[in-house]
C-alpha positions in Angstrom: 120.0 -0.1 -25.5 122.6 1.5 -27.9 124.6 -1.7 -28.1 121.4 -3.6 -28.9 120.5 -1.2 -31.7 124.0 -1.3 -33.2 123.8 -5.1 -33.2 120.4 -5.0 -34.9 121.8 -2.6 -37.5 124.8 -4.9 -38.2 122.4 -7.8 -38.6 120.2 -6.0 -41.1 123.2 -4.8 -43.1 124.6 -8.4 -43.2 121.3 -9.8 -44.4 120.9 -7.0 -46.9 124.3 -7.7 -48.5 123.4 -11.3 -48.9 119.9 -10.7 -50.3 118.9 -10.9 -53.9 116.4 -8.6 -55.6 112.8 -9.7 -55.3 111.4 -11.6 -58.3 108.0 -9.9 -58.3 107.2 -7.2 -61.0 104.7 -5.6 -58.6 106.1 -2.9 -56.5 106.6 -3.2 -52.8 104.9 -0.2 -51.1 106.2 1.5 -47.9 103.9 4.2 -46.6 105.5 6.4 -43.9 102.6 8.3 -42.3 103.7 11.0 -39.8 101.6 12.4 -37.0 100.9 16.2 -37.1 103.7 16.9 -39.5 103.0 20.3 -40.9 104.0 20.7 -44.5 106.2 23.6 -43.5 108.4 21.4 -41.4 110.0 19.9 -44.4 112.9 21.6 -46.4 111.2 20.7 -49.7 108.1 22.7 -48.5 110.2 25.7 -47.2 111.5 24.8 -43.8 114.5 27.0 -42.9 115.7 25.8 -39.5 115.4 22.0 -39.5 117.1 20.3 -42.5 115.3 17.2 -43.9 117.8 15.8 -46.5 116.5 12.3 -46.6 112.9 13.4 -47.2 114.3 15.9 -49.7 116.0 13.0 -51.5 112.5 11.4 -52.0 111.2 14.7 -53.4 114.1 15.2 -55.8 113.9 11.7 -57.0 110.1 11.5 -57.1 106.9 13.6 -57.0 106.0 16.2 -54.4 102.3 17.0 -54.1 101.4 20.6 -53.5 97.7 20.5 -53.3 96.7 17.4 -51.2 94.3 17.5 -48.3 94.2 15.3 -45.2 91.8 15.8 -42.4 91.7 18.2 -39.5 93.1 15.8 -37.0 94.5 12.3 -36.7 91.8 9.7 -36.2 89.4 10.8 -39.0 92.4 11.2 -41.3 93.5 7.6 -40.8 90.0 6.2 -41.1 89.4 8.3 -44.2 92.7 7.2 -45.8 92.3 3.5 -45.0 88.6 3.3 -46.0 88.6 5.6 -49.1 85.7 7.6 -47.8 85.7 11.3 -47.0 85.3 12.2 -43.3 82.0 14.1 -43.9 80.1 10.9 -44.7 77.7 9.4 -42.3 78.0 5.7 -41.3 81.1 4.9 -43.3 83.4 4.6 -40.3 83.2 5.4 -36.7 85.5 6.6 -34.0 85.2 5.8 -30.3 86.9 7.1 -27.1 90.5 6.7 -26.1 91.8 5.4 -22.9 90.4 1.9 -22.5 93.8 0.2 -22.7 95.1 2.5 -19.9 92.6 0.7 -17.7 94.0 -2.6 -18.9 97.6 -1.5 -18.0 96.3 -0.5 -14.6 94.8 -3.9 -14.0 91.3 -2.6 -14.0 90.2 -4.5 -17.1 91.3 -7.7 -18.7 92.0 -7.9 -22.5 88.8 -10.0 -23.0 86.9 -7.3 -21.2 88.5 -4.7 -23.5 87.5 -6.7 -26.5 83.9 -7.0 -25.3 83.5 -3.3 -24.7 84.9 -2.4 -28.1 82.6 -4.8 -29.9 79.8 -2.2 -30.4 82.4 0.0 -32.2 83.3 -2.8 -34.5 79.6 -3.5 -35.3 79.1 0.2 -36.1 81.6 0.2 -39.0 80.5 0.0 -42.6 83.8 0.7 -44.4 83.6 -1.9 -47.2 87.1 -3.0 -48.5 89.9 -1.2 -46.7 93.5 -0.5 -47.8 95.3 -3.6 -46.4 92.6 -5.8 -47.9 93.3 -4.3 -51.3 96.9 -5.5 -51.0 95.9 -8.8 -49.6 93.7 -9.4 -52.6 96.7 -8.7 -54.8 98.7 -11.3 -53.0 100.8 -9.0 -50.8 102.1 -9.6 -47.3 100.8 -6.7 -45.2 102.3 -5.1 -42.1 101.6 -2.2 -39.9 104.0 -0.8 -37.3 103.3 2.2 -35.1 100.0 4.0 -34.3 97.7 1.2 -35.3 94.6 1.6 -37.5 91.8 4.1 -36.8 89.5 4.8 -33.9 90.9 6.2 -30.6 90.9 2.6 -29.4 91.5 -0.1 -31.9 90.4 -3.7 -31.2 92.5 -6.8 -31.8 89.5 -8.2 -33.8 89.5 -5.1 -36.0 93.2 -5.5 -36.8 92.7 -9.1 -37.9 89.5 -8.5 -39.8 91.1 -5.7 -41.9 93.8 -7.9 -43.3 97.0 -7.2 -41.5 99.4 -10.2 -41.6 101.6 -8.6 -39.0 101.3 -5.6 -36.7 103.2 -4.0 -33.8 102.5 -0.9 -31.9 99.8 1.0 -30.0 96.1 0.1 -30.0 95.1 3.2 -28.0 95.6 6.8 -29.1 96.0 8.1 -25.6 98.9 5.6 -25.1 100.5 6.6 -28.4 100.8 10.2 -27.2 103.6 9.1 -25.1 107.0 7.7 -26.2 108.0 5.3 -23.5 105.3 2.6 -23.6 104.8 0.1 -20.9 103.2 -2.3 -23.4 103.0 -2.7 -27.2 100.8 -5.1 -29.1 102.3 -7.6 -31.6 99.8 -9.7 -33.5 97.2 -9.4 -30.8 99.5 -10.2 -27.9 100.7 -7.7 -25.3 104.5 -7.3 -25.2 106.0 -5.8 -22.1 108.7 -3.2 -22.8 111.5 -3.8 -20.3 112.3 -0.8 -18.2 109.2 1.1 -19.2 107.0 1.1 -16.1 104.5 4.0 -16.4 101.0 3.2 -17.6 100.5 7.0 -18.0 103.4 7.4 -20.5 101.1 9.5 -22.6 101.8 12.3 -20.1 105.4 12.4 -21.2 107.5 15.5 -20.8 111.1 16.1 -20.0 110.3 15.6 -16.4 109.2 12.0 -17.0 112.3 10.9 -18.9 113.8 9.0 -15.9 116.0 5.9 -15.7 113.0 3.7 -15.4 111.9 4.4 -19.0 114.9 3.8 -21.3 113.1 2.5 -24.5 111.8 5.1 -26.9 108.9 4.1 -29.1 110.4 5.2 -32.4 113.4 3.0 -31.9 111.1 0.0 -31.2 109.1 0.8 -34.3 112.1 1.0 -36.6 113.5 -2.3 -35.3 110.2 -4.1 -36.1 109.7 -2.3 -39.5 113.1 -3.2 -40.7 112.7 -6.8 -39.6 109.4 -6.9 -41.6 111.1 -5.7 -44.7 114.0 -8.1 -44.5 111.7 -11.1 -43.7 109.6 -10.4 -46.7 112.2 -9.2 -49.2 111.4 -12.0 -51.7 107.6 -11.3 -51.7 105.5 -8.3 -52.6 104.9 -6.5 -49.4 103.0 -3.5 -48.1 104.4 -1.8 -45.0 102.3 0.9 -43.4 104.4 2.9 -40.9 102.3 5.4 -39.0 104.8 6.8 -36.6 103.6 8.9 -33.6 106.3 11.5 -34.4 106.2 14.5 -34.2 103.0 14.6 -32.2 103.4 16.2 -28.8 104.2 16.4 -26.1 107.7 17.1 -27.2 109.9 14.3 -26.0 113.2 12.9 -27.3 115.9 10.8 -25.6 118.3 13.7 -26.2 118.4 16.9 -28.1 120.2 16.4 -31.5 123.7 18.1 -31.5 122.6 20.0 -34.6 120.2 22.1 -32.5 121.8 22.0 -29.1 123.6 25.3 -29.3 121.1 27.2 -31.5 120.5 30.5 -29.6 117.3 31.1 -31.6 115.5 28.0 -30.1 114.1 27.3 -26.7 114.6 23.9 -25.1 111.2 22.7 -26.2 111.8 24.0 -29.7 115.2 22.2 -29.8 113.4 19.0 -28.7 110.8 19.4 -31.4 113.4 20.0 -34.0 115.1 16.8 -32.9 111.8 14.9 -33.3 111.6 16.1 -36.9 115.2 15.2 -37.6 114.6 11.7 -36.1 111.7 11.3 -38.7 114.1 12.3 -41.5 116.9 10.1 -40.2 114.6 7.1 -40.2 113.4 7.8 -43.7 117.1 7.6 -44.7 117.3 4.2 -42.9 114.4 2.9 -44.9 115.9 4.0 -48.2 119.3 2.6 -47.3 117.8 -0.7 -46.4 115.7 -1.0 -49.6 118.8 0.0 -51.7 121.0 -2.6 -49.9 118.4 -5.3 -50.5 118.4 -4.5 -54.2 114.7 -3.4 -54.1 114.9 0.3 -54.9 113.6 0.1 -58.5 110.8 -2.2 -57.3 109.6 -0.2 -54.3 107.2 2.7 -54.1 108.0 4.8 -51.0 105.2 7.2 -49.9 105.7 9.9 -47.3 102.8 11.8 -45.9 101.0 13.2 -42.8 97.5 13.0 -41.4 96.7 16.7 -40.8 98.1 20.2 -40.5 100.5 21.7 -38.1 100.3 22.1 -34.3 102.3 24.2 -31.8 103.5 21.7 -29.2 106.7 23.7 -28.6 105.4 27.2 -28.3 104.1 29.0 -25.2 100.6 30.2 -24.6 99.0 31.4 -27.9 96.5 34.2 -28.3 92.8 33.2 -28.9 91.6 33.2 -32.5 87.9 33.4 -33.3 88.4 31.4 -36.5 85.9 33.5 -38.3 87.8 36.7 -39.0 91.0 36.0 -37.1 92.7 32.6 -37.9 96.2 31.7 -36.7 99.1 33.0 -38.8 102.8 32.2 -38.1 103.7 35.7 -39.3 105.2 37.9 -36.6 106.9 35.2 -34.7 103.9 33.2 -33.6 105.7 30.0 -34.8 109.4 30.0 -35.1 109.4 27.1 -37.6 106.5 28.4 -39.7 105.2 24.8 -39.7 102.1 25.5 -41.7 104.2 27.2 -44.4 102.5 30.5 -44.0 98.9 29.3 -44.4 96.0 30.2 -42.2 95.1 28.0 -39.3 96.3 24.9 -37.5 95.2 21.3 -36.8 91.5 20.9 -35.9 90.4 23.8 -38.1 89.2 23.9 -41.7 91.6 26.6 -42.7 94.3 25.5 -45.2 97.0 25.2 -42.5 94.8 22.7 -40.7 94.2 20.3 -43.6 96.9 20.8 -46.3 99.6 18.1 -45.8 102.9 17.1 -47.2 102.9 14.1 -49.6 105.8 12.6 -51.6 105.9 9.5 -53.8 109.3 8.0 -54.8 109.6 5.1 -57.3 112.7 5.2 -59.4 112.1 4.8 -63.1 108.3 5.0 -62.7 107.4 8.2 -60.9 109.0 11.2 -62.8 111.9 12.5 -60.7 111.8 16.1 -59.4 108.2 16.8 -60.3 105.7 18.9 -58.4 102.1 17.8 -58.7 99.7 20.7 -58.3 96.5 18.8 -59.1 93.8 18.5 -56.4 94.1 15.3 -54.4 92.5 14.0 -51.2 93.9 11.6 -48.6 91.0 9.3 -49.3 92.2 8.9 -52.9 95.0 6.6 -51.8 93.0 3.4 -51.7 91.6 3.8 -55.2 95.1 4.7 -56.5 96.6 1.5 -55.0 93.7 -0.6 -56.3 94.3 0.9 -59.7 98.0 0.1 -59.5 97.4 -3.5 -58.4 94.5 -4.1 -60.7 92.2 -4.9 -57.8 88.5 -4.3 -58.2 86.9 -2.7 -55.1 83.3 -3.9 -54.7 82.0 -0.8 -52.9 81.7 2.7 -54.3 84.4 4.8 -52.6 84.7 8.6 -52.5 88.3 8.4 -53.6 89.5 8.4 -57.2 92.8 7.1 -58.6 95.5 9.6 -59.4 97.8 6.8 -60.7 98.1 8.3 -64.2 99.3 11.6 -62.8 101.7 9.7 -60.5 103.2 8.0 -63.5 103.5 11.3 -65.4 100.5 10.6 -67.7 97.5 12.8 -68.6 95.0 13.0 -65.7 91.7 14.6 -65.3 91.6 16.2 -61.8 88.9 15.5 -59.4 86.2 18.3 -59.2 86.3 18.8 -55.5 87.7 17.7 -52.1 85.6 17.9 -48.9 86.7 17.6 -45.3 85.3 18.1 -41.8 86.4 20.1 -38.8 85.0 20.8 -35.3 83.7 24.2 -36.6 82.2 22.9 -39.8 83.0 21.2 -43.1 84.6 22.8 -46.2 84.9 22.2 -49.9 87.7 23.0 -52.3 87.3 22.9 -56.1 89.8 21.9 -58.7 90.1 25.5 -59.9 90.8 26.7 -56.3 87.5 28.0 -55.0 87.0 27.2 -51.3 83.7 27.3 -49.4 84.5 27.4 -45.7 81.9 27.1 -42.9 81.7 28.1 -39.3 78.6 26.5 -37.7 79.3 26.7 -34.0 77.4 28.7 -31.4 74.3 28.9 -33.5 76.2 30.7 -36.3 75.8 30.0 -40.0 78.9 31.5 -41.5 79.8 30.6 -45.1 83.0 32.1 -46.4 84.4 32.0 -50.0 88.0 32.2 -50.9 90.0 31.9 -54.2 93.1 30.1 -53.2 95.2 30.7 -56.3 95.1 34.4 -55.6 94.7 34.3 -51.8 96.5 31.3 -50.4 96.3 32.8 -46.9 92.5 33.1 -46.9 92.5 36.8 -46.1 89.8 38.0 -48.5 86.3 36.6 -48.1 84.5 36.9 -51.4 81.1 35.5 -50.3 79.3 38.9 -50.6 80.8 39.4 -54.1 79.9 36.0 -55.5 76.6 34.9 -53.8 75.7 32.5 -56.7 79.1 30.8 -56.3 78.4 30.4 -52.6 75.0 28.9 -53.2 76.3 26.4 -55.8 79.2 25.3 -53.6 76.9 25.1 -50.6 74.7 22.6 -52.5 77.7 20.6 -53.5 79.0 20.5 -49.9 75.6 19.5 -48.5 75.3 16.7 -51.0 78.8 15.5 -50.0 77.7 15.5 -46.4 74.9 13.1 -47.2 72.4 15.9 -47.3 72.9 17.2 -43.7 75.1 20.2 -43.3 76.2 20.7 -39.7 79.6 20.6 -38.1 80.5 17.7 -40.3 81.4 15.3 -37.5 79.3 12.2 -38.3 81.8 9.5 -37.4 81.8 9.3 -33.6 80.3 6.4 -31.8 78.9 8.1 -28.8 79.7 5.5 -26.2 79.7 6.9 -22.7 82.9 6.9 -20.7 81.7 4.2 -18.4 81.3 1.8 -21.4 85.0 1.9 -22.0 85.9 1.5 -18.4 86.8 5.1 -17.7 
């Protein structure tokens, strides 16, 4: 495997040296989208244990966003980002159940049977124009490598309909929670991965890293992503790279030497740190390849994450009621401080569950070394790219373009950002007021925080400012299409049997 990767690297470098800069004036776009990468895991956001020099390079040479919101977990974040709709809307996109492709791997379903069972999910979507279609309309070649599209199970028909010229990776989110896949999908066709024989690779742990599973998913992704860039170096291209790192369970081919002898870290913590370093190393490979192809000044590189941090590497955690006692990393609850000291984790509507890292790097266009503190949502990306490419989007999206701000020009910030969670939706205003809800167990809790003076959400001001609560409640209800509950509108409630489970 190592010899194969070395040969591939040598091939790519040879091609790069021979390549000429692309002739297009439109920028290539590479979007590296990490999975559960808490903002506090990056040096530029305060990480102290794991250095991330390649991502830091993007931040120093570009723009780091401080006040951008994703979603509370992966599938709605991806759907929201790709469709341009917030995840509290009803009927704009749908999510189904994971696991149907596991039954294909076990021989219990054929691929045509999988397609047929996912057809209802496809019919339930009303997303309008989606992100790859924006690039297609502008004449770009589009490619996606990694954790493909949205939904917990993505159909081959959906991938084709949404405008991907090329794709490679997982179509099932249960499969992509493992790192030694038995099968990947390339342009609709299953590709067997030699040596990987476990259909349940999503159960990965150190105990499953046997001699029968030598091929690690991230290495396969990088090979295909680099090939896509080299093959399309003379055309405008959009590469969406949704890696499944550093989502758990923690699993790496080997602990990086940088952490091997660190007495502060447990084995699982060393493995997780190695996963973070692998992400950073691969960002460096992307920037090196683009530079060697002479495309640096004509390529916008975006680095982001879907949601907030999660503790895959820690032991059993205390229970938090998520009303008066959210998670905090203070006091050693998280050795890495992956949520950068904010309240909460993934799946919650606390800041630590939804604030994400986001960096844009485009030499000569994006002002170097800048920190953008304006309010931004993950569902703004589609509108921003459409603005950049002069593409008219026919449907009315929730997102708005932040292109002027990205280029260092005056920009009127959006008024508010909204997002869902399993406990209830939340709203944040441009001046830092946050209305947070907890609507489980027949509770109707509305909390008010002023983030500029209380970033850890420790002082609920709802009793002090009841009129502010009422006005924000009205705004949040309107954003949720007039129906304020736990905010989860986007599930297609197919029974398990419908997907072959």
